[in-house]
C-alpha positions in Angstrom: -133.7 77.3 -194.7 -136.6 75.0 -194.3 -136.9 71.5 -192.7 -139.8 71.1 -195.0 -137.9 70.5 -198.2 -137.0 67.0 -196.9 -133.3 67.0 -197.6 -130.4 65.7 -195.7 -128.2 68.4 -193.8 -124.9 67.8 -192.1 -123.9 70.5 -189.4 -119.9 70.1 -189.3 -118.4 71.8 -186.4 -114.7 72.5 -187.3 -112.0 71.6 -185.2 -110.8 75.1 -184.8 -114.2 76.4 -183.9 -113.6 78.8 -180.9 -115.6 80.1 -178.1 -118.1 82.8 -179.0 -118.8 81.9 -182.7 -122.2 81.4 -183.2 -124.0 79.1 -185.6 -127.6 80.2 -186.4 -130.0 77.6 -187.1 -133.1 78.8 -189.0 -136.9 78.6 -188.4 -138.5 75.4 -187.1 -135.1 74.2 -185.8 -135.5 73.2 -182.1 -132.0 71.2 -182.0 -130.4 74.0 -180.3 -132.7 73.3 -177.5 -130.9 70.2 -176.3 -127.7 70.6 -174.2 -126.2 67.9 -176.7 -125.6 70.5 -179.4 -123.4 73.0 -177.3 -121.3 70.0 -175.8 -120.8 68.1 -179.2 -119.6 71.3 -180.8 -116.7 71.5 -178.2 -116.2 67.8 -179.1 -115.7 68.5 -182.9 -118.6 66.3 -183.6 -121.3 66.3 -186.2 -125.2 66.8 -186.4 -126.7 64.8 -189.2 -130.2 65.7 -190.0 -131.7 62.5 -191.7 -134.5 62.1 -194.1 -137.7 63.2 -192.6 -140.2 60.5 -193.0 -143.4 61.8 -194.3 -146.2 59.5 -194.3 -149.6 60.4 -195.6 -151.4 63.0 -193.4 -154.7 64.5 -193.3 -155.3 68.1 -193.4 -155.2 68.6 -189.9 -152.4 66.2 -189.2 -148.7 68.1 -189.2 -146.6 66.0 -187.1 -143.0 65.4 -188.3 -140.7 62.5 -187.6 -137.2 63.7 -187.5 -134.1 61.9 -186.4 -131.0 63.4 -185.4 -127.6 61.5 -185.7 -124.6 62.4 -183.6 -121.4 61.5 -184.9 -117.8 61.3 -183.3 -114.8 60.8 -185.7 -117.1 59.7 -188.5 -118.9 57.0 -186.3 -122.4 57.4 -185.2 -122.7 57.3 -181.4 -126.3 58.3 -181.1 -129.5 58.5 -182.7 -132.3 60.5 -181.4 -136.1 60.8 -182.6 -137.9 63.9 -182.5 -141.5 63.2 -180.8 -144.4 65.1 -179.1 -144.4 65.4 -175.3 -147.2 63.5 -173.5 -146.8 65.7 -170.5 -145.9 69.3 -169.5 -142.8 70.3 -171.2 -139.8 71.0 -169.0 -139.2 74.2 -171.1 -142.0 76.8 -170.7 -142.7 79.8 -173.1 -141.9 77.9 -176.4 -143.9 76.5 -179.3 -141.4 73.9 -179.6 -141.8 72.8 -176.0 -144.4 70.2 -177.2 -141.5 68.4 -178.6 -138.5 66.3 -177.1 -136.1 63.9 -178.4 -135.8 60.1 -177.3 -133.4 57.8 -177.7 -133.3 55.2 -180.6 -129.9 53.8 -180.4 -126.5 54.6 -179.2 -123.5 53.7 -177.3 -123.9 53.1 -173.6 -121.9 56.3 -172.7 -123.9 58.3 -174.9 -127.2 57.1 -174.0 -126.2 57.8 -170.2 -125.0 61.4 -171.1 -128.2 62.1 -172.9 -130.3 60.6 -170.1 -128.4 63.1 -167.7 -128.8 66.0 -169.9 -132.3 65.2 -170.3 -133.2 65.1 -166.4 -134.5 68.0 -164.9 -134.3 68.7 -160.9 -137.7 70.1 -160.6 -140.0 68.8 -157.8 -142.2 67.0 -160.5 -140.2 65.3 -163.3 -142.0 64.9 -166.5 -143.1 61.7 -167.6 -141.0 60.8 -170.5 -137.8 61.7 -168.5 -138.7 59.4 -165.8 -139.3 56.7 -168.2 -136.2 57.1 -170.0 -134.4 57.1 -166.8 -136.6 53.9 -165.8 -135.9 52.0 -169.1 -132.2 52.8 -168.7 -132.0 51.4 -165.0 -134.2 48.4 -165.7 -132.1 47.2 -168.9 -128.6 48.7 -168.4 -127.3 45.3 -167.5 -128.0 44.1 -171.1 -125.4 46.3 -172.5 -123.0 47.5 -169.8 -121.6 45.8 -166.4 -122.6 47.4 -163.1 -119.0 48.2 -162.7 -118.9 50.2 -166.1 -122.1 52.1 -164.7 -120.4 53.1 -161.5 -117.2 54.2 -163.3 -119.3 56.2 -165.7 -121.3 58.1 -162.9 -118.2 58.6 -160.8 -116.4 60.4 -164.2 -119.8 62.5 -164.7 -120.1 63.5 -161.0 -116.1 64.1 -160.6 -115.5 66.2 -163.5 -115.1 69.8 -162.2 -115.6 71.1 -165.8 -116.5 69.7 -169.0 -113.8 70.1 -171.7 -112.9 73.3 -170.0 -116.0 75.1 -171.1 -118.5 74.3 -168.5 -120.0 77.3 -166.5 -119.2 77.1 -162.9 -123.2 77.2 -161.9 -123.5 74.1 -164.0 -121.2 71.9 -161.9 -123.5 71.3 -159.0 -126.5 71.0 -161.3 -124.7 68.1 -163.2 -123.5 66.4 -159.7 -127.3 66.8 -158.5 -128.2 64.8 -161.4 -125.9 62.1 -161.1 -127.2 61.7 -157.4 -130.8 61.6 -158.5 -130.0 58.9 -160.9 -128.1 56.9 -158.2 -130.9 57.5 -155.8 -133.4 56.0 -158.4 -131.1 53.2 -159.0 -130.9 52.4 -155.2 -134.8 52.5 -155.1 -135.3 50.3 -157.9 -132.8 47.9 -157.1 -133.0 47.8 -153.3 -131.4 44.7 -151.7 -129.8 43.5 -155.0 -127.0 46.1 -154.7 -126.1 44.4 -151.4 -124.6 41.5 -153.1 -122.5 43.4 -155.7 -119.0 44.5 -154.8 -118.6 47.3 -157.4 -121.9 48.9 -156.3 -120.8 48.8 -152.7 -117.4 50.7 -153.2 -119.1 52.8 -155.6 -121.8 54.2 -153.0 -119.0 54.5 -150.6 -117.0 56.4 -152.8 -119.6 58.9 -154.1 -121.1 59.4 -150.5 -117.4 60.5 -149.6 -117.3 62.5 -152.8 -120.5 64.5 -151.7 -119.2 64.9 -148.2 -116.2 66.5 -149.7 -118.4 68.8 -152.1 -120.9 70.0 -150.0 -118.9 72.7 -148.3 -118.2 74.1 -151.8 -121.7 73.7 -152.9 -124.2 73.9 -150.1 -127.1 73.1 -152.5 -126.0 69.6 -152.4 -127.1 69.3 -148.9 -130.6 68.4 -149.8 -129.1 65.3 -152.1 -126.7 64.4 -149.3 -129.6 64.1 -146.7 -131.8 62.1 -149.1 -128.6 59.9 -149.9 -128.4 59.3 -146.1 -132.1 58.6 -145.6 -131.7 55.9 -148.5 -128.8 54.5 -147.2 -129.9 54.0 -143.6 -128.0 56.9 -142.1 -129.8 58.8 -139.2 -127.2 61.4 -138.0 -127.7 64.9 -138.6 -125.1 67.1 -140.2 -125.0 70.7 -141.1 -122.9 72.4 -143.8 -120.3 73.7 -141.0 -119.7 69.9 -140.3 -118.4 69.5 -144.0 -115.9 72.5 -143.8 -112.4 71.3 -144.6 -111.1 71.1 -141.2 -113.8 68.8 -140.2 -113.5 66.5 -142.9 -111.0 63.7 -142.2 -110.6 60.0 -142.4 -112.4 59.4 -139.3 -115.6 60.6 -140.6 -115.6 58.1 -143.7 -114.4 55.2 -141.1 -117.4 56.1 -139.0 -119.7 55.6 -142.2 -118.2 52.4 -142.9 -118.6 51.0 -139.6 -122.1 52.1 -138.6 -124.0 52.1 -142.0 -125.7 48.9 -142.1 -127.4 49.2 -145.7 -124.2 47.9 -147.3 -123.5 44.9 -145.1 -123.5 41.5 -146.9 -126.7 39.7 -146.6 -125.5 36.6 -145.0 -128.3 36.3 -142.2 -131.0 37.3 -144.7 -130.0 34.7 -147.4 -130.5 31.9 -144.6 -133.9 33.3 -143.9 -134.7 33.2 -147.6 -137.6 30.6 -148.6 -137.3 28.3 -151.4 -139.5 25.4 -152.7 -138.1 21.7 -151.3 -139.5 18.5 -153.0 -139.3 15.4 -150.6 -140.1 12.4 -152.7 -142.3 9.8 -151.0 -142.6 7.4 -154.0 -140.5 7.6 -157.2 -143.0 9.7 -159.2 -144.7 11.7 -156.2 -143.6 14.4 -153.8 -144.8 16.7 -150.9 -143.8 20.3 -152.1 -142.5 22.1 -148.8 -141.9 25.9 -148.7 -139.2 26.1 -146.2 -136.2 28.6 -145.5 -132.8 27.7 -146.6 -131.5 27.3 -142.8 -134.4 24.6 -142.2 -133.2 21.5 -140.4 -133.8 17.7 -141.8 -135.9 17.4 -138.6 -138.3 20.4 -139.3 -138.6 19.3 -142.8 -139.4 15.7 -141.8 -142.1 17.1 -139.3 -144.1 18.8 -142.0 -143.7 15.6 -144.5 -144.8 13.5 -141.8 -147.9 15.3 -140.9 -148.8 15.7 -144.6 -148.4 11.9 -145.3 -150.2 11.1 -142.0 -147.2 9.0 -140.6 -145.3 8.7 -137.4 -142.4 11.2 -137.5 -139.9 8.7 -135.4 -140.5 5.9 -137.8 -139.2 8.1 -140.9 -135.8 9.5 -142.2 -134.8 11.7 -144.7 -132.3 10.7 -147.5 -130.2 12.7 -150.0 -129.7 10.8 -153.2 -127.3 12.1 -155.7 -127.7 11.6 -159.5 -125.1 9.0 -159.4 -127.1 6.9 -157.0 -125.3 7.8 -153.9 -127.3 7.7 -150.6 -126.8 9.9 -147.7 -129.0 9.8 -144.7 -129.6 13.4 -143.0 -129.1 13.8 -139.3 -131.8 15.8 -137.3 -129.8 18.9 -137.3 -128.2 18.7 -140.9 -129.3 21.5 -143.3 -131.3 19.6 -145.5 -131.8 22.0 -148.2 -128.1 23.1 -148.5 -127.0 19.3 -148.6 -129.4 18.5 -151.5 -128.6 21.5 -153.5 -124.9 20.5 -153.0 -125.8 17.0 -154.1 -127.5 18.2 -157.1 -129.9 15.3 -156.4 -133.3 14.5 -154.6 -134.4 14.4 -150.9 -136.6 11.2 -150.3 -138.5 10.1 -147.1 -137.9 6.4 -145.9 -139.4 4.4 -143.5 -136.3 3.3 -141.2 -137.5 -0.4 -141.6 -137.2 -0.2 -145.1 -134.1 2.0 -145.6 -133.0 0.0 -148.7 -136.1 0.5 -150.6 -136.4 3.5 -152.9 -140.4 3.5 -152.8 -141.4 3.0 -149.1 -144.9 4.1 -149.8 -146.6 2.5 -152.7 -149.8 4.0 -153.8 -152.2 2.2 -152.0 -156.1 2.6 -151.0 -155.2 4.7 -148.2 -153.2 7.3 -150.0 -156.1 7.2 -152.8 -158.5 8.2 -150.2 -156.5 11.3 -148.9 -157.7 13.6 -151.5 -161.2 13.6 -150.2 -159.8 15.8 -147.5 -160.3 18.6 -149.9 -164.1 18.1 -150.1 -164.6 19.2 -146.6 -162.6 22.8 -147.5 -164.7 26.0 -148.2 -163.8 26.9 -151.8 -163.4 30.4 -151.4 -161.3 30.3 -148.3 -159.0 27.8 -150.1 -158.8 30.0 -153.2 -157.8 33.1 -150.9 -155.2 30.9 -149.3 -153.8 30.1 -153.0 -154.0 33.9 -153.8 -152.0 34.5 -150.4 -149.4 32.1 -151.2 -148.9 33.2 -154.9 -149.0 36.7 -154.0 -146.0 36.2 -151.3 -144.1 34.7 -154.2 -145.2 37.4 -156.8 -144.7 40.4 -154.6 -141.0 39.2 -154.1 -140.3 38.9 -157.6 -137.9 41.8 -158.6 -138.7 43.3 -162.0 -135.1 42.8 -163.2 -135.7 39.1 -162.8 -137.5 38.9 -166.0 -134.8 40.6 -167.7 -132.3 38.1 -166.2 -134.6 35.2 -167.1 -135.0 36.3 -170.6 -131.4 37.4 -171.7 -129.7 34.6 -169.9 -129.3 31.3 -171.7 -129.8 29.3 -168.6 -133.1 31.1 -167.6 -132.3 30.3 -164.0 -129.7 31.3 -161.2 -129.4 33.5 -158.5 -130.8 36.6 -160.0 -134.2 34.7 -161.0 -135.1 32.7 -157.9 -138.1 34.4 -157.1 -139.5 34.2 -160.7 -138.5 30.6 -161.0 -140.5 29.9 -157.8 -143.5 31.2 -158.9 -143.3 29.6 -162.5 -142.8 26.3 -160.3 -145.8 26.7 -158.2 -147.8 27.3 -161.5 -146.8 23.8 -162.4 -147.3 22.3 -159.0 -150.8 23.5 -158.9 -151.5 22.2 -162.3 -150.1 18.9 -161.1 -151.9 18.9 -157.9 -155.3 19.2 -159.5 -154.6 16.4 -161.6 -153.1 14.2 -158.6 -156.2 14.9 -156.3 -158.7 13.9 -158.9 -156.8 10.8 -160.1 -156.1 9.4 -156.5 -159.8 9.6 -155.9 -161.4 6.2 -156.8 -165.0 6.7 -156.2 -166.7 8.0 -159.0 -169.1 10.1 -157.1 -166.4 11.5 -155.0 -164.4 12.4 -158.2 -167.2 14.3 -159.8 -167.4 16.1 -156.6 -163.8 17.2 -156.8 -164.0 18.2 -160.3 -166.8 20.6 -159.4 -164.7 21.5 -156.5 -161.9 22.7 -158.8 -164.3 24.4 -161.0 -165.5 26.5 -158.3 -162.0 27.3 -156.8 -160.9 28.6 -160.5 -164.1 30.8 -160.7 -162.8 32.1 -157.1 -159.3 32.6 -158.2 -160.4 34.5 -161.4 -162.7 36.6 -158.9 -159.8 37.3 -156.5 -157.8 38.4 -159.5 -155.0 35.6 -159.1 -154.8 34.5 -162.9 -151.9 32.7 -162.0 -153.6 29.9 -160.0 -156.5 30.1 -162.4 -154.6 29.3 -165.5 -152.9 26.5 -163.5 -156.1 24.7 -162.1 -157.9 25.1 -165.6 -154.8 23.5 -167.3 -154.9 20.8 -164.5 -158.5 20.2 -165.4 -157.7 20.1 -168.9 -154.6 17.7 -168.5 -154.9 14.6 -170.9 -155.1 12.1 -167.9 -158.1 14.1 -166.5 -159.8 15.1 -169.5 -160.2 11.5 -170.9 -162.2 10.6 -167.8 -165.5 10.4 -170.0 -167.9 8.6 -167.1 -166.5 11.4 -164.6 -167.3 14.6 -166.9 -170.5 13.0 -167.9 -171.9 13.2 -164.6 -171.0 16.8 -164.2 -174.0 19.2 -163.9 -174.8 21.2 -166.9 -174.3 24.6 -165.1 -170.8 23.6 -164.1 -170.0 22.5 -167.5 -171.1 26.0 -168.6 -169.2 27.6 -166.3 -166.0 25.7 -166.9 -166.6 26.7 -170.7 -166.6 30.1 -169.8 -163.4 29.9 -167.9 -161.8 27.8 -170.3 -162.5 31.0 -172.9 -160.3 33.0 -171.1 -157.2 30.8 -171.4 -158.0 30.5 -175.4 -154.8 31.3 -176.8 -156.2 32.5 -180.2 -155.5 36.3 -181.4 -152.3 36.3 -178.9 -154.6 35.4 -176.0 -156.7 38.3 -176.7 -159.7 37.0 -174.2 -157.2 36.9 -171.5 -155.5 40.1 -172.2 -158.8 42.1 -172.3 -160.0 40.7 -169.0 -156.7 41.3 -167.5 -156.8 44.9 -168.6 -160.0 45.6 -166.9 -159.1 44.2 -163.5 -158.0 46.9 -160.9 -154.8 46.0 -159.2 -153.7 44.2 -156.9 -153.7 41.2 -159.3 -151.5 38.4 -159.9 -150.8 38.1 -163.8 -150.3 34.4 -165.6 -146.3 34.7 -165.6 -145.7 32.2 -168.3 -147.3 34.4 -170.6 -145.7 37.8 -169.5 -142.5 36.1 -170.0 -143.5 34.8 -173.4 -144.2 38.6 -174.2 -140.7 39.8 -172.9 -139.1 36.8 -175.0 -140.9 37.6 -178.1 -139.5 41.1 -177.9 -136.1 39.7 -177.2 -136.2 37.3 -180.0 -137.9 39.4 -182.7 -135.6 42.4 -182.4 -131.5 42.7 -182.4 -130.2 44.2 -179.2 -127.4 46.0 -181.4 -127.9 47.7 -184.5 -124.7 48.8 -186.2 -122.7 48.1 -183.0 -125.2 50.7 -181.3 -127.7 49.6 -178.2 -131.0 49.1 -179.7 -132.4 51.2 -177.0 -136.1 51.2 -178.7 -136.1 47.4 -178.1 -135.1 47.8 -174.5 -137.9 50.3 -174.0 -140.4 47.8 -175.2 -138.9 45.3 -172.7 -139.0 47.5 -170.0 -142.6 48.8 -170.7 -143.5 44.9 -170.6 -141.8 44.3 -167.3 -143.3 47.4 -165.7 -146.7 45.5 -165.7 -145.4 43.8 -162.5 -145.2 47.4 -161.0 -148.8 48.2 -162.3 -150.1 44.8 -160.9 -148.6 45.4 -157.4 -149.9 49.1 -157.1 -152.0 48.1 -154.1 -151.7 45.3 -151.6 -154.1 42.3 -151.1 -156.2 42.4 -147.8 -158.2 39.1 -147.8 -158.0 37.0 -145.0 -159.3 33.4 -144.2 -161.2 33.0 -140.9 -158.8 32.0 -138.1 -160.5 28.8 -137.2 -159.7 27.3 -140.7 -156.6 29.6 -141.6 -153.9 27.1 -140.0 -155.4 23.8 -141.9 -155.8 25.4 -145.2 -152.5 27.3 -144.8 -150.7 24.0 -144.0 -152.6 22.1 -147.1 -151.9 25.1 -149.4 -147.9 25.3 -148.6 -147.4 21.6 -148.7 -149.3 20.3 -151.9 -149.0 16.5 -152.7 -148.0 16.2 -156.3 -147.4 13.2 -158.8 -145.0 14.8 -161.1 -144.8 12.0 -163.6 -147.4 12.1 -166.7 -146.9 8.5 -167.1 -147.8 7.8 -163.5 -150.9 10.2 -164.0 -151.9 8.2 -166.9 -151.6 4.9 -165.4 -153.9 5.9 -162.5 -156.3 7.5 -164.9 -156.4 4.1 -166.9 -156.8 2.2 -163.8 -159.8 4.3 -162.8 -161.6 4.2 -166.4 -160.0 1.8 -168.5 -160.1 2.0 -172.3 -163.4 0.8 -173.6 
């Protein structure tokens, strides 16, 4: 029997198939190489060899495209594709070791089963297996809950034998595979698992199971120590300590009390930083990056310094969408109160407490933007990069998954991603605000030149997020219409800006940006809206489920795009601003003054250069 005939074959395993019966597969078949064959035979399943696709090939091309369909009770539960290995194969000494099976689609349970079967416990895992494992861990929340995953892993770990047929030597191997997957899961999700009750209980349960099993299977001691290390446990154990006489409830109780990794992150949450917008007019605000636990007095101090006004004359007021006002006391948690009110925080002059706009746009506020002209452009770009990097480095890869698959596109699982997207928008508005608040033409020309240089420095420092934001800010309609200003920009700056603009050209799916970004070595900060667009395009262009099976090929494409974050963060930025200017620049960059109304920006633009 040869696969070259291209027909469809079905191998049916009879329900009466006894142990010891041999089914011989002929010639180029390597299906028996996968453990699924033996296991599925015990489950009375079927293998379906689908039609082999034979595209036109050259004389030297002999690659085959083979798909294997696994059925249970006449229902397809797993679809695999035979592909060539890219790296060293796990099985040596066979011509078929150049091939492997990748998941096309399947049920969550069967995908997990195949993943565990495909794992190899050598020191160096082959690249394809690691990729499959990473794909699954990054995207499992799309097709199963964390509780479902925990229960499935416990079943795989705790089963002493599989359908009564598993060799005793295979039991610890399967347990080690489950523990390896759990270790990778913990390493990938880190703090996220702290906040999930199912995962916390699961980790306690599986740790207790490993303690119970290590006496019977001493080979698990290595995994146990690794598990303890990951969970932050430092007590040394030996195999003797796991004997039945030593195992008791006190040991597990000690684990529950001493182990800190699973504690709820109450204190950490208070230390998290978010953006706080403090409005000083109806349309403009000061952007403050502050801790959730910041008091009204701490926020007010920052705002007073930014708007150059005496702190004792000011007050913070939380305004709800319904129009109710509540003055915040100095020790009130300003951010939490504003979030509960679902409204705004505004700064008021105490002598004008009933006025919504205590600070009108006056000549003094228009001149504040000139302060930027005295700053070093490279150092300012460096401080922008440091700020963006702190946000970008905090984004969990899973946030892109949640952002894409959640209709709300926001929430507790996308906080850091939302901050960086918000920052990109703020930098764009900041550029327009600074230029449009400058009433003197000569100073305004200097500001435009300054921002062009800052954009060039951002590109050189591989901060593409701020680079895009600044270029878009200069191209904002309210700024680009200032013909008198742009006419006075020197030719070399116009040429430089044109070159920078070409990188933001959206034609051919942003080819110019993608080619330039690909050549940049990490660390680097991508333009996040475009990365999100890529993930969203894959999501909307492909179904998540095909015939009630998880479309794992789609999830692989999404995971591959999401891994861009990992590549960008391979190294860390090391640039520092000179200590003398660091504090001033940091304060300036951390607390941008922004007008967030396009109408207000246009009014300023027309005031500077009226229509002819």
